[in-house]
C-alpha positions in Angstrom: -38.5 0.0 20.0 -34.7 0.0 20.2 -32.8 -0.5 17.1 -31.1 -3.9 16.9 -27.4 -4.0 16.0 -26.8 -5.0 12.5 -25.5 -8.5 12.0 -22.0 -8.6 10.6 -21.2 -11.0 7.7 -18.0 -13.0 7.5 -15.0 -11.4 5.8 -15.7 -11.1 2.1 -12.9 -13.4 0.9 -13.4 -16.1 3.4 -12.8 -19.5 1.8 -10.6 -18.0 -1.1 -7.2 -19.7 -1.2 -4.1 -17.8 -2.2 -0.6 -18.9 -2.9 1.8 -15.9 -2.5 5.2 -16.2 -4.1 6.8 -12.9 -3.2 9.3 -10.8 -1.4 10.0 -7.3 0.0 6.9 -5.0 -0.5 5.0 -5.4 -3.7 3.9 -9.0 -3.5 3.6 -9.2 0.3 1.4 -6.1 0.5 -0.9 -7.6 -2.0 -1.1 -10.9 -0.1 -1.7 -9.0 3.1 -4.6 -7.2 1.6 -6.2 -10.5 0.5 -5.5 -12.0 3.9 -7.0 -9.1 5.7 -10.1 -9.5 3.6 -10.4 -13.1 4.8 -8.5 -15.1 2.2 -6.4 -18.1 3.3 -2.9 -17.1 2.2 0.0 -19.4 2.1 3.3 -17.6 1.6 5.8 -19.7 -0.2 9.5 -18.8 0.4 12.8 -20.3 -0.7 14.1 -22.7 2.0 17.6 -21.2 2.2 16.8 -17.5 2.5 13.1 -16.8 2.5 11.7 -13.4 1.7 14.7 -11.1 1.3 12.9 -8.6 3.6 13.7 -10.9 6.5 17.3 -9.9 6.2 16.9 -6.2 5.5 18.8 -3.9 7.8 15.7 -2.2 9.3 14.9 -4.4 12.3 12.5 -6.4 10.2 10.1 -3.5 9.8 9.3 -4.2 6.2 8.8 -8.0 6.8 6.7 -7.5 9.9 4.5 -4.9 8.3 3.3 -6.8 5.2 3.1 -10.4 6.4 0.2 -10.8 8.7 -2.7 -13.1 8.1 -0.6 -15.7 6.3 0.7 -19.2 6.7 4.4 -19.9 5.9 5.7 -22.7 3.7 9.4 -23.0 2.8 9.5 -24.8 -0.5 12.1 -25.1 -3.3 10.2 -24.8 -6.5 13.1 -25.5 -8.8 13.1 -29.3 -8.6 10.6 -32.0 -9.5 9.6 -32.7 -5.9 9.0 -29.1 -5.1 7.0 -28.7 -8.3 4.9 -31.7 -7.4 4.0 -30.1 -4.1 3.2 -26.8 -5.8 1.0 -28.6 -8.3 -1.1 -30.1 -5.4 -1.4 -26.6 -3.9 -2.4 -25.0 -7.3 -5.1 -27.7 -7.8 -6.7 -26.5 -4.5 -6.1 -22.8 -4.9 -8.0 -19.8 -6.3 -5.1 -17.3 -6.7 -1.4 -17.3 -7.3 0.2 -13.9 -6.6 3.9 -13.2 -7.4 6.4 -10.5 -7.8 9.3 -12.6 -9.1 11.6 -11.3 -11.8 10.1 -11.3 -15.4 9.9 -14.8 -16.8 10.9 -16.5 -13.6 7.8 -18.7 -13.2 7.9 -19.6 -16.9 11.6 -20.7 -16.7 10.6 -23.0 -13.8 7.7 -24.4 -15.8 5.2 -23.0 -13.3 3.6 -20.1 -15.3 -0.1 -19.6 -15.9 -0.2 -21.8 -19.0 1.0 -24.7 -16.9 -1.3 -23.8 -14.0 -4.4 -23.6 -16.2 -3.8 -27.2 -17.1 -3.8 -28.1 -13.4 -6.8 -25.9 -12.5 -8.8 -24.0 -15.1 -10.3 -21.8 -12.4 -6.9 -20.5 -11.2 -6.2 -16.8 -11.2 -2.6 -15.7 -11.6 -1.5 -12.2 -10.8 2.0 -10.9 -11.3 3.2 -7.6 -10.0 6.0 -6.6 -12.4 8.1 -3.6 -13.3 6.3 -3.2 -16.6 3.3 -4.5 -18.4 3.9 -6.5 -21.6 5.7 -4.4 -24.2 9.2 -3.2 -25.2 10.3 -2.9 -21.5 8.4 -6.0 -20.3 11.5 -8.1 -19.6 13.4 -5.5 -17.6 13.8 -5.8 -13.9 12.5 -2.8 -12.1 12.0 -1.3 -8.6 9.8 1.2 -6.8 12.3 4.1 -6.9 13.1 3.4 -10.5 9.4 3.6 -11.4 9.1 6.9 -9.6 12.0 8.2 -11.6 11.0 6.9 -15.0 7.3 7.6 -14.6 7.6 11.3 -13.8 6.7 11.4 -10.1 10.3 12.1 -8.9 10.5 15.0 -11.4 7.3 16.5 -10.2 8.1 15.9 -6.5 11.6 17.2 -6.5 13.5 20.5 -6.8 14.7 21.9 -10.1 17.4 19.6 -11.4 17.0 17.4 -8.3 14.3 14.8 -8.6 13.1 13.2 -5.4 11.3 10.0 -4.7 8.3 9.8 -2.3 9.2 8.8 1.2 7.1 5.7 1.2 7.1 2.6 -1.0 4.0 3.9 -2.8 4.7 2.3 -6.2 5.0 -1.2 -4.8 1.9 -0.9 -2.7 0.0 0.9 -5.4 0.8 -1.6 -8.1 -0.1 -4.5 -5.7 -3.4 -2.8 -4.9 -4.3 -2.5 -8.6 -3.3 -6.2 -8.9 -5.7 -7.0 -6.1 -8.4 -5.0 -7.9 -7.8 -7.1 -11.0 -8.0 -10.3 -8.9 -11.4 -9.3 -7.4 -12.7 -8.5 -10.9 -11.5 -11.9 -12.1 -13.1 -13.7 -9.2 -16.4 -11.9 -10.0 -16.3 -12.9 -13.7 -15.3 -16.5 -12.8 -18.6 -16.9 -11.1 -20.2 -16.5 -14.5 -17.7 -18.3 -16.7 -15.9 -20.8 -14.5 -12.6 -19.7 -16.0 -9.5 -18.2 -14.4 -7.4 -15.3 -15.5 -3.9 -14.1 -15.9 -3.3 -10.6 -14.6 -0.2 -8.4 -14.6 0.2 -5.1 -12.7 3.0 -2.8 -13.5 5.1 -0.4 -11.3 5.9 1.9 -14.2 2.3 2.1 -15.4 1.1 2.7 -11.9 3.2 5.9 -11.7 2.2 7.0 -15.2 -1.4 6.6 -14.2 -0.9 8.7 -11.0 0.7 11.6 -12.9 -1.8 11.4 -15.8 -3.3 14.9 -15.1 0.1 16.5 -15.5 0.8 14.5 -18.7 -2.5 15.8 -20.1 -1.8 19.4 -19.1 1.7 19.2 -20.6 0.3 18.1 -23.9 -2.2 20.9 -23.8 0.4 23.6 -23.0 3.4 22.1 -24.8 5.5 22.6 -21.6 6.4 20.4 -18.7 5.1 21.5 -15.3 7.6 22.9 -12.8 8.7 20.6 -10.0 6.8 21.1 -6.8 9.8 21.3 -4.5 10.7 23.9 -1.9 12.7 25.9 -4.4 9.4 27.0 -5.8 8.4 28.2 -2.3 6.2 25.2 -1.9 2.7 24.1 -2.6 1.2 27.6 -2.8 2.8 28.3 -6.2 2.5 24.9 -7.6 -1.2 24.3 -7.1 -4.1 26.2 -8.6 -5.8 27.1 -5.4 -5.9 30.5 -3.7 -4.6 29.0 -0.4 -2.7 25.7 -0.3 0.4 25.7 1.7 2.2 25.5 5.1 2.2 28.4 7.6 4.3 28.7 10.7 2.5 29.0 14.1 3.7 30.8 17.3 4.9 27.5 18.9 6.8 26.3 15.8 4.4 23.6 14.7 3.5 24.4 11.1 -0.1 24.0 9.8 -1.1 23.3 6.2 -4.2 25.3 5.2 -6.2 24.6 2.1 -8.9 26.7 0.6 -10.4 25.1 -2.5 -13.9 26.5 -2.6 -16.0 29.5 -1.5 -17.3 27.8 1.7 -13.7 27.2 2.8 -12.9 30.8 2.0 -15.8 32.1 4.2 -14.7 29.8 7.0 -11.1 31.0 6.8 -12.1 34.6 6.9 -14.2 34.0 9.9 -11.4 32.0 11.6 -8.7 34.7 11.1 -10.8 37.8 11.3 -10.8 38.8 7.6 -14.3 40.2 7.6 -13.3 42.8 4.9 -12.3 40.0 2.6 -15.2 37.5 3.2 -17.6 38.9 0.6 -15.2 41.0 -1.3 -15.8 40.7 -5.1 -12.0 40.5 -5.8 -12.0 37.1 -3.9 -15.4 35.8 -5.0 -14.1 32.7 -6.7 -11.0 30.5 -6.8 -9.7 32.0 -10.1 -9.6 35.4 -8.5 -8.1 34.2 -5.2 -5.4 32.2 -7.1 -4.4 35.4 -8.9 -3.9 37.1 -5.5 -2.4 34.0 -3.7 0.8 35.8 -2.6 -1.1 38.7 -1.1 -3.5 36.3 0.7 -0.7 34.1 2.0 1.1 37.1 3.4 -1.9 38.2 5.5 -2.6 34.6 6.6 1.0 34.2 7.7 0.9 37.4 9.7 -2.1 36.2 11.7 -1.1 32.5 12.1 2.4 33.3 13.5 0.7 35.0 16.4 -1.3 31.9 17.4 -0.3 28.5 18.7 -1.0 25.4 16.6 -3.9 24.4 18.9 -5.4 27.9 18.7 -5.4 28.3 15.0 -6.6 24.7 14.3 -9.5 25.2 16.7 -10.6 28.1 14.7 -10.1 26.3 11.4 -12.0 23.3 12.7 -14.9 25.5 13.7 -14.9 27.2 10.3 -14.8 23.8 8.4 -11.5 24.8 6.8 -9.3 21.9 5.7 -6.0 21.8 7.6 -3.3 19.4 8.7 -0.1 19.1 10.8 3.1 17.8 9.4 2.9 14.4 11.0 5.9 12.2 11.7 5.7 8.4 12.1 5.9 8.7 15.9 3.2 11.4 15.9 0.8 9.2 14.0 1.3 6.2 16.4 -0.6 8.3 19.0 -3.0 10.1 16.6 -6.4 10.5 18.2 -8.3 9.5 15.1 -6.2 6.4 14.5 -6.5 5.3 18.1 -10.2 6.2 18.8 -11.8 6.1 15.4 -14.2 3.4 14.1 -14.8 0.3 16.1 -11.8 0.2 18.4 -9.5 2.3 16.4 -7.7 1.8 13.1 -4.6 0.0 14.3 -3.9 -3.7 14.5 -1.5 -5.2 17.1 1.8 -6.4 15.8 3.8 -8.6 18.1 7.6 -8.4 17.7 9.4 -10.3 20.5 8.2 -8.9 23.8 6.8 -5.7 22.2 3.3 -5.0 20.8 3.5 -2.5 18.1 0.7 -0.8 16.0 0.2 -1.3 12.2 -2.6 0.3 10.3 -5.7 -1.6 9.2 -6.7 -1.6 5.6 -7.8 2.0 4.8 -11.5 1.4 4.3 -14.5 0.2 6.3 -17.3 -2.2 5.5 -20.6 -1.7 7.3 -21.9 -5.2 6.8 -18.6 -7.1 7.1 -16.6 -8.2 10.1 -13.9 -5.9 11.1 -10.3 -6.4 9.9 -8.1 -8.2 12.4 -4.6 -9.6 12.7 -5.8 -13.2 12.8 -2.2 -14.4 12.2 1.0 -12.7 13.1 4.1 -12.8 10.8 5.8 -16.1 11.4 9.2 -17.8 11.0 10.4 -19.2 7.7 8.5 -22.4 7.0 6.7 -22.3 10.3 3.6 -24.0 8.9 5.4 -26.3 6.4 4.6 -29.6 8.3 1.0 -28.7 8.7 0.5 -27.7 5.1 2.2 -30.8 3.8 0.0 -33.0 6.0 -3.0 -31.3 4.6 -1.8 -32.3 1.1 -1.5 -36.0 2.2 2.2 -36.3 3.0 3.0 -38.4 6.0 5.7 -37.8 8.6 8.2 -40.0 6.8 7.6 -38.2 3.6 8.0 -34.8 5.2 11.3 -35.9 6.9 12.6 -37.1 3.5 11.7 -33.8 1.8 13.5 -31.9 4.6 16.6 -34.1 4.1 16.5 -33.4 0.4 16.2 -29.6 1.2 13.0 -29.4 -0.8 11.2 -28.0 2.3 12.3 -26.5 5.5 10.9 -25.5 8.9 12.7 -23.0 11.1 12.1 -20.9 14.2 14.0 -17.9 12.7 12.2 -14.7 11.8 15.1 -12.7 10.5 18.6 -13.2 9.0 17.5 -16.5 7.6 20.7 -16.9 5.5 22.6 -17.2 8.8 20.3 -19.7 10.4 20.9 -23.4 10.9 18.3 -26.1 10.1 
């Protein structure tokens, strides 16, 4: 009997309603995750300027990347009419996600204490620079968190801290915020009560570097930065082989040996039969003590081979390896384009171009696949529809537009230059 294909369930957050009050990366990436998981996300932006990422000088790359699977409402929350509309939305919502400046929602009278009076099941999540404490009211940003939290020190050169190349703090803190939201949704099923969650950029970085903080306390000394001035990863990590090697055709390959099985595979791949079972290399501690000698021999062999030749051998030997991928390399990466059920990309439509953006980085066997159900849209593009759903008539909507409480445009970027 042939095996029947397994029935896929709806996306796990289908029916969950989210109000996103956010800009740039931290808030929008959290809203995107919830939207990809099936939640109905309404992104609320200021009518005059919208998400500031719309006006960034990067061809809209940041805005387009993090704003799929949302509807767009342009609403001024500062006045009574805007607050009344927001109150109607909160009454129907499950989640409010923001990354406004510290205290901004409270100053507008729209914080969790207010919202709980409207809807006791509401879950608020704020992505902030810091969790509550001495620094809690400070504005903060991704790069600042990398500096203050120790990551830039660890990543950089001696006396030259360096941030990571991606907005990892913003996305990481937002992801932890989403984790808190999911936990709150689960508990709400038992209690019927909402929750107020905060996720901190600074604390995210401190969490990520915690193993180095622990080691520093044990040794009484800071670790050395892992930059190139230390000759790279091989010296910084406690593995016998863990660094880049140059190939014959100039495409470097990173080789990692973290266990005895990797070591045996490496020796088979590179012809080190005399080392494969040698007692002096029988465990990682011994190999780590001889890492420079091992690296020199590996380098001598790898530089005589092309990248494809050496990686074919490493693949056969089950040795971990990687290229130094660039963004343009990754767009055509075989695993990303062919993996899973139709690849790990989603189509992003920008003008007459169709670009690729990555799906969420996990798969669910019994859930529908992640899709770009909605493309990023213009400021306030869904304003009229959302207001009608709240019971506002056409005359009401026209009056709200005249009073600049709401707005609907056809502009994607450079909103501050757009006419109504």
